[in-house]
C-alpha positions in Angstrom: -32.6 2.5 -15.8 -29.1 3.8 -16.5 -25.7 2.2 -15.8 -25.4 3.9 -12.4 -28.5 2.0 -11.2 -27.1 -1.3 -12.3 -23.8 -0.5 -10.7 -25.6 0.3 -7.5 -27.6 -2.9 -7.6 -24.4 -4.9 -8.3 -22.6 -3.2 -5.4 -25.5 -4.0 -3.0 -25.6 -7.6 -4.2 -21.8 -8.0 -3.7 -22.0 -6.5 -0.1 -25.0 -8.6 0.7 -23.0 -11.7 -0.2 -20.0 -10.4 1.8 -22.2 -9.6 4.8 -23.6 -13.2 5.0 -20.0 -14.7 4.8 -18.4 -12.2 7.2 -21.3 -12.2 9.7 -21.5 -16.0 9.9 -17.8 -16.6 9.6 -16.6 -14.2 12.2 -18.9 -15.8 14.8 -17.2 -19.2 14.2 -14.0 -17.8 15.8 -13.5 -17.9 19.5 -12.3 -15.2 21.9 -9.2 -16.3 23.8 -10.6 -14.7 26.9 -13.4 -17.3 26.9 -11.0 -20.2 26.6 -10.2 -21.9 29.9 -6.7 -21.2 31.3 -6.2 -24.8 32.6 -3.2 -26.8 31.4 -2.3 -30.5 31.6 -0.2 -31.7 34.5 2.9 -31.5 32.3 2.3 -28.6 29.8 4.5 -28.3 26.7 7.5 -26.0 27.0 7.0 -22.7 25.1 9.8 -20.6 23.6 8.6 -17.1 23.0 10.6 -15.4 20.2 10.5 -11.7 19.2 12.7 -9.5 17.0 13.4 -5.9 17.9 15.0 -3.2 15.9 15.0 0.4 17.2 12.2 -0.2 19.7 13.5 1.7 22.7 10.2 3.6 23.1 8.1 0.4 23.7 10.5 -2.4 24.3 10.7 -2.3 28.1 6.9 -2.2 28.7 6.4 -5.0 26.2 9.1 -7.3 27.6 8.0 -6.7 31.2 4.5 -7.8 30.2 6.0 -11.0 28.7 8.0 -11.6 31.9 4.6 -11.6 33.8 3.2 -14.4 31.7 2.1 -17.1 34.2 2.9 -20.0 32.0 4.8 -22.6 34.0 7.5 -23.7 31.4 8.5 -20.7 29.4 11.7 -19.3 27.9 11.9 -15.9 26.2 14.3 -15.1 23.4 14.5 -11.5 22.3 16.6 -10.8 19.2 18.2 -7.4 18.9 18.3 -6.9 15.1 21.0 -4.3 14.4 19.3 -1.6 16.5 20.9 1.8 16.4 19.2 3.1 19.6 19.1 1.8 23.2 17.1 -1.3 22.4 20.0 -3.7 22.9 21.1 -2.1 26.2 17.5 -2.2 27.6 17.2 -5.9 26.7 20.5 -6.7 28.4 19.3 -4.9 31.5 16.1 -6.8 31.6 17.9 -10.1 31.0 20.0 -9.5 34.1 16.7 -9.3 36.1 15.2 -12.6 34.9 17.0 -15.7 33.9 14.2 -16.8 31.6 15.1 -14.0 29.2 17.9 -14.6 26.6 19.1 -11.8 24.3 20.7 -12.4 20.9 22.4 -9.5 19.2 22.7 -9.4 15.4 25.4 -7.1 14.1 24.7 -7.5 10.4 22.2 -8.9 8.0 23.3 -11.7 5.6 22.1 -11.5 2.0 18.9 -13.1 1.0 17.0 -12.2 4.2 14.6 -9.6 5.5 15.9 -8.5 8.9 12.9 -9.6 11.0 12.6 -13.0 9.3 16.3 -13.6 9.9 16.1 -12.6 13.5 13.1 -14.9 14.1 14.9 -17.7 12.4 18.0 -17.3 14.5 15.8 -17.2 17.6 14.1 -20.4 16.6 17.4 -22.1 16.3 18.2 -21.3 19.9 14.7 -22.4 21.2 14.2 -25.5 23.3 10.4 -25.5 23.5 7.9 -27.9 22.0 5.9 -24.8 21.0 7.2 -21.6 19.5 5.4 -18.3 20.0 6.4 -15.7 17.5 5.4 -12.2 18.5 6.4 -8.5 17.9 8.5 -6.5 20.2 5.8 -3.9 21.0 3.0 -6.3 21.9 1.6 -6.1 25.5 0.3 -9.4 26.8 -2.0 -10.2 29.8 -0.5 -12.9 32.1 -3.0 -15.6 31.3 -3.1 -15.3 27.5 -0.5 -18.0 26.8 -2.2 -20.5 29.1 -5.5 -20.0 27.3 -3.8 -20.2 23.8 -2.0 -23.4 24.7 -5.3 -24.9 26.1 -7.0 -24.1 22.8 -4.2 -25.4 20.7 -4.0 -28.7 22.6 -7.8 -29.2 23.0 -8.5 -28.5 19.3 -5.6 -30.6 18.1 -4.0 -27.7 16.3 -0.5 -27.2 15.0 -0.7 -23.4 14.6 -2.9 -20.9 16.4 -2.9 -17.2 15.5 -4.5 -14.5 17.6 -5.5 -10.9 16.8 -4.4 -8.1 19.1 -6.3 -4.9 20.0 -4.7 -2.0 18.2 -5.2 1.2 20.1 -3.4 4.2 18.5 -3.0 7.8 19.6 -4.9 9.5 16.8 -8.5 9.3 15.7 -7.7 8.8 12.0 -5.4 5.8 12.9 -8.2 4.2 14.9 -10.7 4.8 12.1 -8.2 3.2 9.7 -7.7 0.2 12.0 -11.5 -0.5 12.1 -11.6 -0.4 8.3 -8.5 -2.5 8.0 -9.8 -5.2 10.2 -13.0 -5.5 8.1 -11.1 -5.5 4.8 -8.5 -8.0 6.2 -11.3 -10.3 7.2 -13.0 -10.1 3.7 -9.6 -10.7 2.0 -8.4 -13.6 4.2 -11.6 -15.2 5.4 -9.8 -16.5 8.5 -12.7 -18.6 9.6 -11.9 -20.9 6.7 -8.3 -21.5 7.9 -9.4 -24.5 10.0 -11.0 -26.2 7.0 -8.4 -28.6 5.5 -10.2 -28.5 2.2 -9.9 -24.7 1.9 -6.8 -23.0 0.7 -7.4 -20.2 3.1 -4.7 -19.6 5.7 -3.9 -17.2 8.5 -1.1 -15.8 10.5 -0.8 -12.8 12.8 2.6 -11.1 13.6 1.5 -10.3 17.1 0.8 -13.9 18.0 1.7 -17.0 16.0 1.9 -20.1 18.2 3.2 -23.1 16.3 4.5 -26.6 17.1 8.2 -26.7 16.8 8.1 -30.0 14.8 5.7 -28.4 12.2 7.8 -25.3 12.0 10.9 -27.3 11.3 9.2 -29.5 8.7 8.2 -26.5 6.5 11.6 -24.9 6.8 10.5 -22.1 9.1 11.3 -18.6 8.3 14.1 -19.8 5.9 11.3 -20.7 3.5 9.9 -17.2 3.6 13.2 -15.3 4.1 12.2 -12.5 1.8 8.5 -12.2 2.5 7.5 -8.9 4.1 4.2 -10.5 4.9 6.0 -13.3 6.9 3.2 -13.7 9.4 0.6 -14.6 6.8 3.0 -16.7 4.8 4.1 -18.7 7.8 0.4 -19.7 8.1 0.3 -20.5 4.3 3.3 -22.9 4.3 2.0 -24.6 7.4 -1.5 -25.0 5.8 -0.1 -26.2 2.5 1.9 -28.9 4.4 -1.3 -30.2 5.9 -1.0 -28.8 9.4 -4.1 -27.7 11.3 -4.5 -24.0 12.1 -7.1 -21.6 13.5 -7.5 -18.0 14.6 -8.8 -16.6 17.9 -9.6 -13.1 18.9 -7.1 -11.8 21.4 -9.3 -8.9 22.4 -8.7 -8.0 26.1 -5.5 -10.1 26.2 -3.2 -8.7 23.6 -2.6 -5.0 22.8 -0.3 -3.2 20.4 0.0 0.4 19.3 0.7 -0.6 15.7 1.6 2.9 14.4 2.0 6.2 16.2 1.3 8.5 13.2 -0.2 8.6 9.7 3.3 9.0 8.3 4.4 5.8 10.1 1.3 4.0 8.8 2.0 5.0 5.2 5.7 4.0 5.4 5.1 0.9 7.4 2.6 -0.6 5.0 5.0 0.1 2.1 6.7 -3.2 2.8 3.7 -5.6 2.7 0.6 -4.3 0.9 2.1 -5.2 -2.5 3.6 -8.4 -1.1 0.0 -9.3 0.0 -0.9 -9.6 -3.7 2.3 -11.6 -4.5 3.5 -8.5 -6.4 0.7 -9.0 -9.0 0.0 -5.5 -10.5 -3.5 -6.4 -11.7 -4.5 -7.6 -8.2 -3.0 -4.5 -6.5 -4.8 -2.2 -8.9 -8.0 -4.2 -8.4 -7.6 -3.6 -4.7 -7.4 0.1 -5.3 -10.6 -0.1 -7.5 -12.4 -2.0 -4.8 -11.5 0.6 -2.2 -12.7 3.5 -4.4 -15.7 1.9 -6.0 -16.8 -0.1 -2.9 -15.7 2.2 -0.1 -15.8 5.8 -1.4 -18.2 6.0 -4.3 -21.3 4.7 -2.5 -21.0 7.6 -0.1 -20.5 10.2 -2.8 -23.4 8.7 -4.8 -25.8 9.8 -2.0 -25.2 13.4 -3.2 -25.0 13.0 -7.0 -27.6 10.4 -7.7 -31.4 10.4 -7.3 -34.5 8.2 -7.2 -34.1 4.4 -6.9 -30.3 4.6 -7.5 -29.8 6.9 -4.4 -32.0 4.6 -2.3 -30.0 1.5 -3.3 -26.7 3.4 -2.4 -28.3 4.4 0.9 -28.9 0.7 1.5 -25.3 0.0 0.6 -24.0 2.6 3.0 -26.2 1.3 5.9 -25.1 -2.3 5.2 -21.4 -1.3 5.1 -21.8 0.7 8.4 -23.4 -2.3 10.1 -20.7 -4.6 8.8 -17.8 -2.5 9.9 -19.4 -1.7 13.3 -19.9 -5.4 13.9 -16.3 -6.2 12.8 -15.0 -3.4 15.1 -16.4 -5.1 18.3 -14.3 -8.2 17.7 -11.2 -6.1 17.8 -12.0 -3.9 20.8 -12.8 -0.8 18.7 -15.7 1.6 18.8 -18.5 0.7 16.4 -18.8 4.5 15.7 -15.5 4.2 13.8 -17.5 2.8 10.9 -18.5 6.4 10.0 -14.9 7.0 8.8 -14.9 4.3 6.1 -15.0 6.5 3.1 -12.0 8.5 4.4 -10.0 5.5 5.4 -10.8 3.7 2.1 -9.4 6.8 0.3 -6.3 6.6 2.5 -5.9 2.8 1.9 -6.2 3.2 -1.8 -3.5 5.9 -1.7 -1.2 3.7 0.3 -1.6 0.8 -2.1 -1.2 3.0 -5.2 1.8 4.8 -3.7 3.5 1.5 -2.7 3.0 0.0 -6.2 4.5 3.1 -7.9 7.4 3.2 -5.5 8.2 -0.5 -6.1 8.2 -0.1 -9.8 9.9 3.3 -10.0 12.7 2.2 -7.6 12.8 -1.4 -8.7 12.1 -2.6 -5.1 11.7 -1.4 -1.6 13.9 0.0 1.2 13.0 -1.5 4.5 14.9 -0.8 7.8 18.0 0.5 6.0 18.2 -2.3 3.4 17.2 -2.2 -0.3 15.4 -5.2 -1.7 15.0 -5.6 -5.5 11.5 -6.4 -6.7 12.7 -9.4 -8.7 14.4 -10.7 -5.6 11.2 -10.3 -3.6 9.0 -11.8 -6.3 11.3 -14.9 -6.4 10.3 -15.9 -2.9 6.8 -16.9 -3.8 5.1 -19.5 -1.7 
């Protein structure tokens, strides 16, 4: 037997181990839609905080969905972060319609901050709620989602609850990518372990991070992660490290976001955080590229260039992968048929990571929303 046979066998063994972990782990997480919407007689006040920059295309629909939340004690704080379009004007118009909505306008960004992190931090300083809900300015919410989330947080004794949104995008390739991304994200973060106080695993989702105000203040909030492009995950990390209890729920059917509207937006959008997700460690980023190519592309190519037992093993790998991604897709409201695009999206993902690493090192950092951040500066904010 040649080395290709042993590589095939190792790949199958690795995916079999992943399959057991992911299949069992994903079923330990709850769907928010299955959580009761009942609340105590005096529910905790919730301050919903979102940062918006140049979001005029989606901001009105998103905020109107927030205003329809049927939570009894809710304030909404929308932070207009240096927008150059009509975002600020739209927010002001909406605030005149509903007294629960407060709008903060940020004219400039102080040094040492990413714009979104600074905006969320300022919003938190204005909040009066016992709970803070950090979300994105393009997320659509069903009216009962917050009631269900607060019920789960309180009944489980949590300090932090994250929820995943459905991501429906206008192009097939984007949806194929989302299905693959959801699977890879689950393998990378193992969110079902976030609730385990003995595990270092942590979780955070930008679309829905519900946290107790006291816990947020204790860990320093977004000030501690001021220069983290992956602020949602890192908020979860600093909370977990401080001993606070957290968990993840599926927001399928209750939370929806477009995420990106084109492949170009996807590539540019992930520039800011895929390298940050490895804490700017080159070896880990390149290892991720190798994983995508060897684990996501090569098994499919091997069906055409190998033969005999080696081809049969790679066929088993492809079938197992397809079942895994199809199973993962259903938790996120996506078609299981999107699993068929995995070799294509793995190639795209590998390209995005490699491109991001090259840009970071060639430019000495990244430019995000009009501001350049040096790589050394970003690396210094390690948590």
